[in-house]
C-alpha beads as a LAMMPS data file, in Angstrom:
LAMMPS data file: protein, C-alpha beads

488 atoms
487 bonds

1 atom types
1 bond types

-500.0 500.0 xlo xhi
-500.0 500.0 ylo yhi
-500.0 500.0 zlo zhi

Masses

1 110.0

Atoms # bond

1 1 1 251.249 -34.672 134.817
2 1 1 251.529 -35.603 131.188
3 1 1 248.843 -37.832 129.037
4 1 1 249.323 -41.498 128.876
5 1 1 247.484 -43.374 125.592
6 1 1 248.178 -46.892 125.082
7 1 1 251.209 -46.352 123.011
8 1 1 253.155 -45.275 125.587
9 1 1 252.222 -48.234 128.190
10 1 1 252.908 -49.939 125.294
11 1 1 256.478 -48.790 124.517
12 1 1 257.254 -49.222 128.546
13 1 1 256.583 -52.889 128.268
14 1 1 253.353 -53.146 130.440
15 1 1 250.779 -54.878 127.559
16 1 1 250.884 -55.171 124.152
17 1 1 248.934 -52.991 121.792
18 1 1 245.726 -54.699 119.955
19 1 1 245.419 -53.907 116.424
20 1 1 242.345 -52.322 116.786
21 1 1 241.747 -51.297 120.654
22 1 1 238.329 -49.937 119.993
23 1 1 236.325 -52.665 118.764
24 1 1 236.148 -54.306 121.806
25 1 1 234.952 -51.580 123.642
26 1 1 232.447 -50.811 121.031
27 1 1 230.825 -54.263 121.010
28 1 1 230.862 -54.009 124.655
29 1 1 228.919 -50.734 125.035
30 1 1 226.795 -51.528 121.819
31 1 1 225.269 -54.221 123.384
32 1 1 224.742 -52.800 127.018
33 1 1 222.855 -50.209 125.448
34 1 1 220.941 -52.611 123.272
35 1 1 219.690 -54.502 126.261
36 1 1 219.200 -51.467 128.426
37 1 1 216.648 -50.197 125.525
38 1 1 215.044 -53.557 124.841
39 1 1 214.153 -54.195 128.462
40 1 1 213.285 -50.411 129.175
41 1 1 210.770 -50.790 126.472
42 1 1 209.424 -54.188 127.412
43 1 1 208.984 -52.496 130.989
44 1 1 206.988 -49.528 129.405
45 1 1 204.699 -51.495 127.516
46 1 1 203.850 -53.549 130.328
47 1 1 203.196 -50.734 132.830
48 1 1 201.002 -48.793 129.878
49 1 1 198.916 -51.842 130.020
50 1 1 199.007 -51.466 134.274
51 1 1 197.889 -48.079 133.714
52 1 1 194.748 -48.887 131.535
53 1 1 193.900 -51.930 133.965
54 1 1 193.744 -49.788 136.567
55 1 1 192.932 -46.205 135.228
56 1 1 195.773 -44.562 136.879
57 1 1 196.679 -41.800 133.440
58 1 1 200.345 -42.282 133.166
59 1 1 201.908 -42.250 136.510
60 1 1 203.650 -45.785 136.026
61 1 1 204.508 -44.505 132.728
62 1 1 206.517 -41.584 134.247
63 1 1 207.579 -43.746 136.894
64 1 1 209.713 -46.280 135.069
65 1 1 211.698 -42.996 133.350
66 1 1 212.142 -41.803 137.088
67 1 1 213.350 -45.362 137.986
68 1 1 216.257 -45.048 135.457
69 1 1 217.456 -41.515 135.910
70 1 1 217.408 -41.888 139.787
71 1 1 220.727 -44.002 139.383
72 1 1 222.480 -41.407 138.021
73 1 1 221.247 -38.249 140.139
74 1 1 222.400 -40.602 143.065
75 1 1 225.162 -42.649 142.287
76 1 1 227.340 -40.386 139.811
77 1 1 229.736 -39.391 142.451
78 1 1 230.564 -42.861 143.218
79 1 1 230.549 -43.654 139.827
80 1 1 233.144 -41.120 138.857
81 1 1 235.303 -42.374 142.185
82 1 1 235.581 -45.715 141.030
83 1 1 236.894 -44.203 137.354
84 1 1 239.365 -42.351 138.973
85 1 1 241.010 -44.679 141.742
86 1 1 240.413 -48.256 139.890
87 1 1 241.585 -49.479 136.510
88 1 1 238.931 -47.877 133.908
89 1 1 238.929 -51.511 132.633
90 1 1 238.297 -53.040 135.535
91 1 1 235.324 -51.057 136.367
92 1 1 234.154 -51.994 132.714
93 1 1 234.293 -55.743 133.323
94 1 1 232.935 -55.458 136.670
95 1 1 229.705 -53.793 135.391
96 1 1 229.415 -55.942 132.555
97 1 1 229.228 -58.865 134.836
98 1 1 227.016 -57.448 137.253
99 1 1 224.957 -56.626 133.817
100 1 1 224.660 -60.713 133.594
101 1 1 223.296 -60.930 137.130
102 1 1 221.006 -58.106 137.190
103 1 1 219.410 -59.902 133.613
104 1 1 219.196 -62.780 135.135
105 1 1 216.806 -61.274 137.960
106 1 1 215.341 -59.498 134.938
107 1 1 214.356 -63.005 133.796
108 1 1 212.578 -63.682 136.885
109 1 1 211.051 -60.211 137.513
110 1 1 209.261 -61.058 133.976
111 1 1 208.630 -64.501 134.765
112 1 1 206.787 -63.199 137.807
113 1 1 204.559 -60.703 135.950
114 1 1 205.165 -58.110 138.784
115 1 1 205.465 -54.523 137.817
116 1 1 207.432 -53.485 141.396
117 1 1 209.898 -56.239 140.373
118 1 1 210.906 -55.409 136.765
119 1 1 211.117 -51.977 138.126
120 1 1 213.783 -52.837 141.009
121 1 1 216.092 -54.525 138.595
122 1 1 215.430 -51.381 135.890
123 1 1 216.731 -49.343 138.983
124 1 1 219.757 -51.848 139.305
125 1 1 220.474 -51.723 135.166
126 1 1 220.725 -48.026 135.542
127 1 1 223.224 -48.233 138.493
128 1 1 225.238 -50.273 135.907
129 1 1 225.152 -47.769 133.470
130 1 1 226.021 -45.143 136.059
131 1 1 229.259 -46.727 136.637
132 1 1 229.697 -47.963 132.695
133 1 1 229.547 -44.640 131.491
134 1 1 232.904 -42.413 132.856
135 1 1 234.796 -45.341 132.314
136 1 1 233.970 -45.710 129.125
137 1 1 234.241 -42.314 127.822
138 1 1 237.657 -41.609 130.303
139 1 1 239.259 -44.888 128.974
140 1 1 239.158 -43.405 125.069
141 1 1 242.341 -41.098 126.033
142 1 1 243.827 -43.636 127.500
143 1 1 244.114 -46.742 124.814
144 1 1 244.423 -43.993 121.755
145 1 1 246.138 -41.261 120.484
146 1 1 244.933 -37.951 120.730
147 1 1 244.238 -37.678 117.267
148 1 1 242.024 -40.439 116.896
149 1 1 239.645 -39.000 119.901
150 1 1 237.544 -37.395 117.280
151 1 1 236.376 -40.380 115.490
152 1 1 236.763 -42.661 118.242
153 1 1 233.677 -40.302 119.865
154 1 1 231.402 -40.327 116.961
155 1 1 231.451 -44.164 116.546
156 1 1 230.663 -44.345 120.034
157 1 1 227.650 -41.772 119.938
158 1 1 226.516 -43.421 116.131
159 1 1 226.818 -46.632 117.956
160 1 1 224.673 -45.606 120.910
161 1 1 222.008 -44.266 118.862
162 1 1 221.832 -47.597 116.815
163 1 1 221.324 -49.640 119.811
164 1 1 218.748 -47.177 120.675
165 1 1 216.887 -47.587 117.827
166 1 1 217.369 -51.436 117.689
167 1 1 216.440 -51.964 121.437
168 1 1 213.339 -50.041 121.079
169 1 1 211.878 -51.326 117.990
170 1 1 213.254 -55.142 118.586
171 1 1 211.776 -54.629 122.043
172 1 1 208.460 -53.865 121.155
173 1 1 208.413 -56.362 118.632
174 1 1 209.904 -59.445 121.302
175 1 1 207.111 -58.177 123.281
176 1 1 204.266 -58.526 121.019
177 1 1 205.423 -61.909 119.659
178 1 1 206.187 -63.138 123.369
179 1 1 203.566 -61.431 125.775
180 1 1 202.737 -64.747 127.202
181 1 1 206.291 -66.297 127.468
182 1 1 208.142 -62.782 128.834
183 1 1 210.814 -65.386 129.954
184 1 1 212.169 -66.165 126.611
185 1 1 212.765 -62.350 126.458
186 1 1 214.897 -62.614 129.440
187 1 1 216.861 -65.258 128.395
188 1 1 217.559 -63.426 125.121
189 1 1 218.924 -60.273 127.579
190 1 1 221.102 -62.969 129.590
191 1 1 222.572 -63.914 126.687
192 1 1 223.488 -60.391 124.922
193 1 1 224.811 -59.539 128.542
194 1 1 227.279 -62.645 128.192
195 1 1 228.309 -61.790 124.748
196 1 1 228.974 -58.224 126.358
197 1 1 230.643 -59.242 128.938
198 1 1 232.625 -61.523 126.965
199 1 1 233.478 -58.295 124.525
200 1 1 234.726 -56.378 128.024
201 1 1 237.260 -59.140 128.655
202 1 1 239.281 -58.051 125.020
203 1 1 239.223 -54.463 125.978
204 1 1 243.181 -53.068 126.323
205 1 1 244.530 -53.253 130.066
206 1 1 245.262 -49.772 131.508
207 1 1 246.575 -49.074 134.661
208 1 1 244.700 -46.788 137.329
209 1 1 245.154 -43.414 136.946
210 1 1 247.128 -42.600 140.349
211 1 1 244.502 -40.376 141.698
212 1 1 244.044 -40.725 145.678
213 1 1 241.565 -38.884 146.831
214 1 1 239.385 -40.137 149.739
215 1 1 236.244 -42.201 149.434
216 1 1 233.040 -40.245 150.004
217 1 1 230.114 -41.390 151.543
218 1 1 227.957 -38.578 150.908
219 1 1 226.916 -39.625 147.273
220 1 1 226.481 -35.791 146.086
221 1 1 230.535 -35.120 147.729
222 1 1 232.177 -36.174 144.574
223 1 1 229.609 -34.297 142.446
224 1 1 230.390 -30.964 144.163
225 1 1 234.207 -31.570 143.805
226 1 1 233.660 -31.676 140.254
227 1 1 231.441 -28.819 140.373
228 1 1 233.769 -26.325 142.134
229 1 1 236.595 -28.320 139.648
230 1 1 234.578 -27.038 136.973
231 1 1 233.777 -23.947 138.411
232 1 1 237.860 -22.883 138.236
233 1 1 238.575 -24.015 134.566
234 1 1 236.112 -21.867 132.762
235 1 1 236.451 -23.795 129.072
236 1 1 235.930 -26.996 130.794
237 1 1 233.017 -25.499 132.997
238 1 1 231.078 -24.496 129.270
239 1 1 231.829 -27.576 127.891
240 1 1 230.312 -29.423 130.686
241 1 1 227.050 -26.784 130.445
242 1 1 226.849 -27.416 126.433
243 1 1 226.378 -31.412 126.963
244 1 1 223.959 -30.673 129.607
245 1 1 221.846 -28.359 127.177
246 1 1 222.325 -30.918 124.834
247 1 1 220.364 -33.479 126.383
248 1 1 218.117 -31.077 127.987
249 1 1 217.091 -30.211 124.540
250 1 1 217.632 -33.919 123.243
251 1 1 214.672 -35.043 125.555
252 1 1 212.245 -31.996 125.472
253 1 1 212.640 -32.581 121.500
254 1 1 211.756 -36.746 122.073
255 1 1 208.881 -35.814 124.092
256 1 1 207.746 -32.641 121.776
257 1 1 207.858 -34.753 118.951
258 1 1 205.752 -37.533 120.144
259 1 1 203.008 -34.561 121.223
260 1 1 203.468 -32.849 117.757
261 1 1 202.708 -36.567 116.018
262 1 1 199.711 -37.511 118.450
263 1 1 197.791 -33.975 118.269
264 1 1 198.782 -31.921 115.641
265 1 1 199.447 -34.782 112.825
266 1 1 197.091 -37.143 113.903
267 1 1 199.304 -40.228 113.202
268 1 1 199.199 -43.206 114.601
269 1 1 200.852 -45.027 116.693
270 1 1 203.438 -46.852 114.239
271 1 1 204.365 -43.696 112.506
272 1 1 204.445 -41.387 115.430
273 1 1 207.025 -44.288 116.953
274 1 1 209.113 -43.512 113.723
275 1 1 209.281 -39.923 114.525
276 1 1 212.071 -40.472 117.505
277 1 1 213.387 -43.197 115.209
278 1 1 214.594 -40.453 112.379
279 1 1 215.797 -38.185 115.316
280 1 1 218.354 -40.915 116.537
281 1 1 219.394 -41.919 113.268
282 1 1 219.987 -37.993 112.644
283 1 1 221.990 -37.923 116.061
284 1 1 224.214 -41.143 115.000
285 1 1 225.095 -40.172 111.779
286 1 1 225.618 -36.727 112.648
287 1 1 227.959 -37.835 114.957
288 1 1 229.971 -40.137 112.758
289 1 1 230.404 -37.173 110.284
290 1 1 231.527 -34.685 112.697
291 1 1 234.482 -37.413 114.235
292 1 1 235.197 -37.910 110.430
293 1 1 235.644 -34.066 110.102
294 1 1 237.138 -32.933 112.807
295 1 1 240.463 -35.105 111.595
296 1 1 243.160 -35.405 114.025
297 1 1 242.062 -32.574 116.181
298 1 1 239.292 -31.147 118.354
299 1 1 237.288 -28.861 115.405
300 1 1 235.128 -26.579 118.276
301 1 1 234.138 -24.672 114.914
302 1 1 231.210 -27.645 114.077
303 1 1 229.621 -26.540 117.411
304 1 1 228.245 -23.167 116.569
305 1 1 227.660 -24.613 113.019
306 1 1 226.084 -27.370 114.648
307 1 1 223.864 -24.991 117.178
308 1 1 222.647 -23.038 114.086
309 1 1 221.817 -26.234 112.154
310 1 1 219.793 -27.261 115.192
311 1 1 217.601 -23.664 115.810
312 1 1 216.668 -23.524 112.032
313 1 1 215.897 -27.101 111.319
314 1 1 213.626 -26.948 114.882
315 1 1 211.661 -23.635 113.536
316 1 1 210.940 -25.491 110.147
317 1 1 210.240 -28.447 112.194
318 1 1 207.197 -26.741 113.655
319 1 1 205.876 -25.507 110.533
320 1 1 206.161 -29.244 108.878
321 1 1 202.850 -30.589 109.844
322 1 1 201.083 -30.806 106.701
323 1 1 203.905 -33.409 105.397
324 1 1 205.127 -36.244 107.152
325 1 1 207.910 -36.709 104.655
326 1 1 209.101 -33.133 105.140
327 1 1 208.843 -33.794 109.152
328 1 1 210.959 -36.705 108.800
329 1 1 213.671 -34.607 106.879
330 1 1 213.807 -31.955 109.322
331 1 1 214.217 -34.435 112.237
332 1 1 216.975 -36.192 110.391
333 1 1 218.677 -32.696 109.685
334 1 1 217.924 -31.876 113.827
335 1 1 219.626 -35.080 114.547
336 1 1 222.494 -34.206 112.370
337 1 1 223.287 -30.917 113.680
338 1 1 223.052 -32.216 116.985
339 1 1 225.777 -34.528 116.510
340 1 1 227.973 -31.905 115.189
341 1 1 227.265 -30.043 118.403
342 1 1 227.946 -32.814 121.194
343 1 1 230.802 -35.024 119.440
344 1 1 233.530 -31.880 119.827
345 1 1 232.437 -30.872 123.294
346 1 1 232.694 -34.811 124.467
347 1 1 236.238 -34.646 122.970
348 1 1 237.459 -31.684 124.468
349 1 1 236.579 -32.741 127.617
350 1 1 238.206 -35.937 127.632
351 1 1 241.603 -34.702 126.028
352 1 1 241.934 -31.375 128.247
353 1 1 240.294 -33.291 131.777
354 1 1 243.688 -34.456 133.590
355 1 1 243.518 -38.661 133.936
356 1 1 243.577 -38.372 137.581
357 1 1 240.452 -36.763 137.408
358 1 1 238.667 -37.756 134.407
359 1 1 236.343 -39.994 135.951
360 1 1 234.921 -37.258 138.179
361 1 1 234.508 -34.429 135.665
362 1 1 232.596 -37.303 133.285
363 1 1 230.245 -38.493 136.338
364 1 1 229.863 -35.195 137.092
365 1 1 228.805 -34.249 133.536
366 1 1 226.736 -37.091 133.822
367 1 1 225.058 -36.129 136.887
368 1 1 224.253 -32.567 135.010
369 1 1 223.077 -34.526 131.863
370 1 1 219.938 -36.289 133.565
371 1 1 218.931 -33.346 136.021
372 1 1 219.041 -31.485 132.407
373 1 1 216.630 -34.718 131.316
374 1 1 214.182 -34.050 134.225
375 1 1 214.113 -30.027 133.712
376 1 1 213.050 -30.636 130.325
377 1 1 210.166 -32.735 131.702
378 1 1 209.220 -30.341 134.113
379 1 1 209.304 -27.542 131.009
380 1 1 207.262 -29.794 128.715
381 1 1 204.506 -30.484 131.452
382 1 1 204.761 -26.585 132.460
383 1 1 203.989 -25.777 128.773
384 1 1 201.620 -28.684 127.541
385 1 1 199.756 -28.952 130.658
386 1 1 199.790 -25.961 132.376
387 1 1 200.183 -23.083 129.947
388 1 1 197.768 -25.487 127.411
389 1 1 200.344 -24.567 124.410
390 1 1 200.268 -26.785 121.159
391 1 1 203.250 -29.050 120.314
392 1 1 204.016 -26.897 117.523
393 1 1 204.003 -23.890 119.371
394 1 1 206.431 -25.163 122.016
395 1 1 208.804 -26.704 119.178
396 1 1 208.842 -23.267 117.180
397 1 1 209.536 -21.358 120.497
398 1 1 212.716 -23.893 120.842
399 1 1 214.247 -23.343 117.991
400 1 1 214.161 -19.503 118.574
401 1 1 215.672 -19.467 122.069
402 1 1 218.138 -22.003 120.289
403 1 1 219.130 -19.576 117.624
404 1 1 219.066 -16.806 120.142
405 1 1 221.249 -18.234 122.728
406 1 1 223.625 -19.413 119.996
407 1 1 224.005 -15.651 118.554
408 1 1 224.176 -14.601 122.348
409 1 1 226.757 -17.131 122.777
410 1 1 228.815 -16.547 119.900
411 1 1 229.061 -12.809 120.617
412 1 1 230.654 -13.720 124.288
413 1 1 233.139 -16.197 122.412
414 1 1 234.099 -14.259 119.386
415 1 1 236.902 -16.958 118.829
416 1 1 234.280 -19.298 117.870
417 1 1 232.896 -17.241 115.068
418 1 1 236.321 -16.931 113.742
419 1 1 237.031 -20.997 113.847
420 1 1 233.836 -21.426 112.224
421 1 1 234.253 -18.766 109.507
422 1 1 237.643 -20.335 108.783
423 1 1 236.604 -24.017 109.265
424 1 1 234.249 -23.269 106.446
425 1 1 236.537 -21.517 104.247
426 1 1 238.901 -24.578 104.443
427 1 1 236.573 -27.380 103.692
428 1 1 234.897 -25.239 100.682
429 1 1 237.241 -22.901 98.760
430 1 1 240.332 -24.900 99.915
431 1 1 241.408 -28.760 100.645
432 1 1 244.441 -29.137 103.164
433 1 1 246.532 -31.803 102.458
434 1 1 248.714 -33.540 105.657
435 1 1 251.794 -34.999 105.199
436 1 1 254.138 -36.587 107.926
437 1 1 251.216 -37.062 110.494
438 1 1 252.372 -39.390 112.212
439 1 1 255.951 -37.639 113.062
440 1 1 256.845 -38.044 116.952
441 1 1 259.234 -36.277 118.797
442 1 1 260.391 -38.399 122.077
443 1 1 257.738 -41.368 123.670
444 1 1 254.254 -40.290 124.333
445 1 1 254.800 -36.705 122.939
446 1 1 254.295 -35.219 119.067
447 1 1 255.761 -32.198 117.551
448 1 1 253.835 -28.564 118.876
449 1 1 254.521 -27.171 115.482
450 1 1 253.684 -27.726 112.031
451 1 1 254.840 -26.194 108.223
452 1 1 252.499 -24.293 106.515
453 1 1 253.252 -24.278 102.845
454 1 1 250.100 -22.466 101.424
455 1 1 250.109 -22.111 97.919
456 1 1 247.385 -19.526 97.469
457 1 1 247.544 -15.811 97.671
458 1 1 248.908 -14.175 100.831
459 1 1 245.744 -12.975 101.614
460 1 1 244.192 -15.971 102.309
461 1 1 246.822 -17.711 104.265
462 1 1 245.778 -16.556 107.292
463 1 1 242.525 -18.460 107.592
464 1 1 244.363 -21.396 106.389
465 1 1 246.682 -21.389 109.140
466 1 1 243.817 -20.672 111.663
467 1 1 241.774 -23.555 110.645
468 1 1 244.540 -26.026 110.311
469 1 1 246.044 -24.932 114.070
470 1 1 246.493 -28.171 115.957
471 1 1 245.506 -27.791 119.699
472 1 1 245.996 -31.287 120.333
473 1 1 248.852 -33.458 118.988
474 1 1 249.511 -32.978 114.952
475 1 1 252.699 -32.452 113.626
476 1 1 252.207 -32.140 109.877
477 1 1 253.523 -30.697 107.292
478 1 1 251.055 -28.966 104.877
479 1 1 249.877 -27.491 101.735
480 1 1 246.790 -25.904 101.192
481 1 1 245.389 -25.264 97.780
482 1 1 241.984 -23.659 96.751
483 1 1 239.827 -25.664 95.251
484 1 1 238.685 -23.914 92.293
485 1 1 236.369 -26.610 90.891
486 1 1 234.361 -26.797 94.089
487 1 1 231.840 -24.132 93.173
488 1 1 232.421 -24.898 89.649

Bonds

1 1 1 2
2 1 2 3
3 1 3 4
4 1 4 5
5 1 5 6
6 1 6 7
7 1 7 8
8 1 8 9
9 1 9 10
10 1 10 11
11 1 11 12
12 1 12 13
13 1 13 14
14 1 14 15
15 1 15 16
16 1 16 17
17 1 17 18
18 1 18 19
19 1 19 20
20 1 20 21
21 1 21 22
22 1 22 23
23 1 23 24
24 1 24 25
25 1 25 26
26 1 26 27
27 1 27 28
28 1 28 29
29 1 29 30
30 1 30 31
31 1 31 32
32 1 32 33
33 1 33 34
34 1 34 35
35 1 35 36
36 1 36 37
37 1 37 38
38 1 38 39
39 1 39 40
40 1 40 41
41 1 41 42
42 1 42 43
43 1 43 44
44 1 44 45
45 1 45 46
46 1 46 47
47 1 47 48
48 1 48 49
49 1 49 50
50 1 50 51
51 1 51 52
52 1 52 53
53 1 53 54
54 1 54 55
55 1 55 56
56 1 56 57
57 1 57 58
58 1 58 59
59 1 59 60
60 1 60 61
61 1 61 62
62 1 62 63
63 1 63 64
64 1 64 65
65 1 65 66
66 1 66 67
67 1 67 68
68 1 68 69
69 1 69 70
70 1 70 71
71 1 71 72
72 1 72 73
73 1 73 74
74 1 74 75
75 1 75 76
76 1 76 77
77 1 77 78
78 1 78 79
79 1 79 80
80 1 80 81
81 1 81 82
82 1 82 83
83 1 83 84
84 1 84 85
85 1 85 86
86 1 86 87
87 1 87 88
88 1 88 89
89 1 89 90
90 1 90 91
91 1 91 92
92 1 92 93
93 1 93 94
94 1 94 95
95 1 95 96
96 1 96 97
97 1 97 98
98 1 98 99
99 1 99 100
100 1 100 101
101 1 101 102
102 1 102 103
103 1 103 104
104 1 104 105
105 1 105 106
106 1 106 107
107 1 107 108
108 1 108 109
109 1 109 110
110 1 110 111
111 1 111 112
112 1 112 113
113 1 113 114
114 1 114 115
115 1 115 116
116 1 116 117
117 1 117 118
118 1 118 119
119 1 119 120
120 1 120 121
121 1 121 122
122 1 122 123
123 1 123 124
124 1 124 125
125 1 125 126
126 1 126 127
127 1 127 128
128 1 128 129
129 1 129 130
130 1 130 131
131 1 131 132
132 1 132 133
133 1 133 134
134 1 134 135
135 1 135 136
136 1 136 137
137 1 137 138
138 1 138 139
139 1 139 140
140 1 140 141
141 1 141 142
142 1 142 143
143 1 143 144
144 1 144 145
145 1 145 146
146 1 146 147
147 1 147 148
148 1 148 149
149 1 149 150
150 1 150 151
151 1 151 152
152 1 152 153
153 1 153 154
154 1 154 155
155 1 155 156
156 1 156 157
157 1 157 158
158 1 158 159
159 1 159 160
160 1 160 161
161 1 161 162
162 1 162 163
163 1 163 164
164 1 164 165
165 1 165 166
166 1 166 167
167 1 167 168
168 1 168 169
169 1 169 170
170 1 170 171
171 1 171 172
172 1 172 173
173 1 173 174
174 1 174 175
175 1 175 176
176 1 176 177
177 1 177 178
178 1 178 179
179 1 179 180
180 1 180 181
181 1 181 182
182 1 182 183
183 1 183 184
184 1 184 185
185 1 185 186
186 1 186 187
187 1 187 188
188 1 188 189
189 1 189 190
190 1 190 191
191 1 191 192
192 1 192 193
193 1 193 194
194 1 194 195
195 1 195 196
196 1 196 197
197 1 197 198
198 1 198 199
199 1 199 200
200 1 200 201
201 1 201 202
202 1 202 203
203 1 203 204
204 1 204 205
205 1 205 206
206 1 206 207
207 1 207 208
208 1 208 209
209 1 209 210
210 1 210 211
211 1 211 212
212 1 212 213
213 1 213 214
214 1 214 215
215 1 215 216
216 1 216 217
217 1 217 218
218 1 218 219
219 1 219 220
220 1 220 221
221 1 221 222
222 1 222 223
223 1 223 224
224 1 224 225
225 1 225 226
226 1 226 227
227 1 227 228
228 1 228 229
229 1 229 230
230 1 230 231
231 1 231 232
232 1 232 233
233 1 233 234
234 1 234 235
235 1 235 236
236 1 236 237
237 1 237 238
238 1 238 239
239 1 239 240
240 1 240 241
241 1 241 242
242 1 242 243
243 1 243 244
244 1 244 245
245 1 245 246
246 1 246 247
247 1 247 248
248 1 248 249
249 1 249 250
250 1 250 251
251 1 251 252
252 1 252 253
253 1 253 254
254 1 254 255
255 1 255 256
256 1 256 257
257 1 257 258
258 1 258 259
259 1 259 260
260 1 260 261
261 1 261 262
262 1 262 263
263 1 263 264
264 1 264 265
265 1 265 266
266 1 266 267
267 1 267 268
268 1 268 269
269 1 269 270
270 1 270 271
271 1 271 272
272 1 272 273
273 1 273 274
274 1 274 275
275 1 275 276
276 1 276 277
277 1 277 278
278 1 278 279
279 1 279 280
280 1 280 281
281 1 281 282
282 1 282 283
283 1 283 284
284 1 284 285
285 1 285 286
286 1 286 287
287 1 287 288
288 1 288 289
289 1 289 290
290 1 290 291
291 1 291 292
292 1 292 293
293 1 293 294
294 1 294 295
295 1 295 296
296 1 296 297
297 1 297 298
298 1 298 299
299 1 299 300
300 1 300 301
301 1 301 302
302 1 302 303
303 1 303 304
304 1 304 305
305 1 305 306
306 1 306 307
307 1 307 308
308 1 308 309
309 1 309 310
310 1 310 311
311 1 311 312
312 1 312 313
313 1 313 314
314 1 314 315
315 1 315 316
316 1 316 317
317 1 317 318
318 1 318 319
319 1 319 320
320 1 320 321
321 1 321 322
322 1 322 323
323 1 323 324
324 1 324 325
325 1 325 326
326 1 326 327
327 1 327 328
328 1 328 329
329 1 329 330
330 1 330 331
331 1 331 332
332 1 332 333
333 1 333 334
334 1 334 335
335 1 335 336
336 1 336 337
337 1 337 338
338 1 338 339
339 1 339 340
340 1 340 341
341 1 341 342
342 1 342 343
343 1 343 344
344 1 344 345
345 1 345 346
346 1 346 347
347 1 347 348
348 1 348 349
349 1 349 350
350 1 350 351
351 1 351 352
352 1 352 353
353 1 353 354
354 1 354 355
355 1 355 356
356 1 356 357
357 1 357 358
358 1 358 359
359 1 359 360
360 1 360 361
361 1 361 362
362 1 362 363
363 1 363 364
364 1 364 365
365 1 365 366
366 1 366 367
367 1 367 368
368 1 368 369
369 1 369 370
370 1 370 371
371 1 371 372
372 1 372 373
373 1 373 374
374 1 374 375
375 1 375 376
376 1 376 377
377 1 377 378
378 1 378 379
379 1 379 380
380 1 380 381
381 1 381 382
382 1 382 383
383 1 383 384
384 1 384 385
385 1 385 386
386 1 386 387
387 1 387 388
388 1 388 389
389 1 389 390
390 1 390 391
391 1 391 392
392 1 392 393
393 1 393 394
394 1 394 395
395 1 395 396
396 1 396 397
397 1 397 398
398 1 398 399
399 1 399 400
400 1 400 401
401 1 401 402
402 1 402 403
403 1 403 404
404 1 404 405
405 1 405 406
406 1 406 407
407 1 407 408
408 1 408 409
409 1 409 410
410 1 410 411
411 1 411 412
412 1 412 413
413 1 413 414
414 1 414 415
415 1 415 416
416 1 416 417
417 1 417 418
418 1 418 419
419 1 419 420
420 1 420 421
421 1 421 422
422 1 422 423
423 1 423 424
424 1 424 425
425 1 425 426
426 1 426 427
427 1 427 428
428 1 428 429
429 1 429 430
430 1 430 431
431 1 431 432
432 1 432 433
433 1 433 434
434 1 434 435
435 1 435 436
436 1 436 437
437 1 437 438
438 1 438 439
439 1 439 440
440 1 440 441
441 1 441 442
442 1 442 443
443 1 443 444
444 1 444 445
445 1 445 446
446 1 446 447
447 1 447 448
448 1 448 449
449 1 449 450
450 1 450 451
451 1 451 452
452 1 452 453
453 1 453 454
454 1 454 455
455 1 455 456
456 1 456 457
457 1 457 458
458 1 458 459
459 1 459 460
460 1 460 461
461 1 461 462
462 1 462 463
463 1 463 464
464 1 464 465
465 1 465 466
466 1 466 467
467 1 467 468
468 1 468 469
469 1 469 470
470 1 470 471
471 1 471 472
472 1 472 473
473 1 473 474
474 1 474 475
475 1 475 476
476 1 476 477
477 1 477 478
478 1 478 479
479 1 479 480
480 1 480 481
481 1 481 482
482 1 482 483
483 1 483 484
484 1 484 485
485 1 485 486
486 1 486 487
487 1 487 488
């Protein structure tokens, strides 16, 4: 079935094309992620106080994380079904409207001061996020041409991590300022939710995908179907495993870095908290840069480069305990490399999945990613609590394992090595100029070939052609010239 974008629908007269189809979606998802993290931080801080009073260790704090993850494991199948059967815009608007209701309940829970009520609301908020995710990512290929997917995903990831940083920081500040008037925080959350719902109304309309699969009451029935589909499609399966591996690594490093700062570096709470901020800033910046460097195609050459960067920076991070500045730099570099790793994989999954199954595959990816986060918690518990390894030793082993696994995967997939080498050549020794990138051939279809005009020597034309090859939708006339001044 041919893939549709907003341009195709617009030409058919179904809906006028907005000037900035991504702006409303970015606004809605940013405000939602911000609200999630403000409320989660406030509940976490209240949970810490409860544990200190009851002397119950970290049980309540661990419960906060578990409550937020469980809906992704329970309802991801339902979320994928909804995104495939209904219009993804309809799902977005419905989930954002539900967020307003949840934040109203949050205001009442904060006013009551009862932690069990707050955790119930957190469960509902995570359920809303479970349904929002597949519709959000599945909508991108339907409202944007394929050439814009990489940059759009970079913007989405960057704005998400900026929202996490701001939500965590402002949630802490709001808790400190309004500790005795928590209902004020609730009113602020309702206001942000209303603004996000209003933004979702400006998301371009898209038709349902045309999927006709029956609803399954079993919450894991759809997930099993998605796993079978990924098992049959090797490339998509490896892509989803790569995304889940990223979230396992991100969750493990986030927890290990907190222990590293507290136990190894001996930092106070403020500077320990900032370490996580450095990591999130790096991921956001790396995601945005990966989108821009990918240009008008899925640049899979960035994936091994990102993996090597993550492994190297993790090794150096384990040796940086003597300098807070060096630790901060390594965390930014680690996050930056992570952005280069994750964005091409997400774009590849969105583009290669068929429109009628895109919600299913994205929901399956969410399920596996949240499962990976739980595995990360188990790995840290075994290494730190059972084996009594120091945090810097855990980080060192993670770095070594990441480098070794990257080398192993590159041996299994030599095409990634070729792509990486060619990408590095054409972004250092050569500059590639695209002429006529908007040439189309028929509605919704782009030319599948390009005319290459290399002015360099014949021996260097091969890498230029390989690195400039178009696996998506580009049909440009190109010229490649050696960049003599790159290393001057």
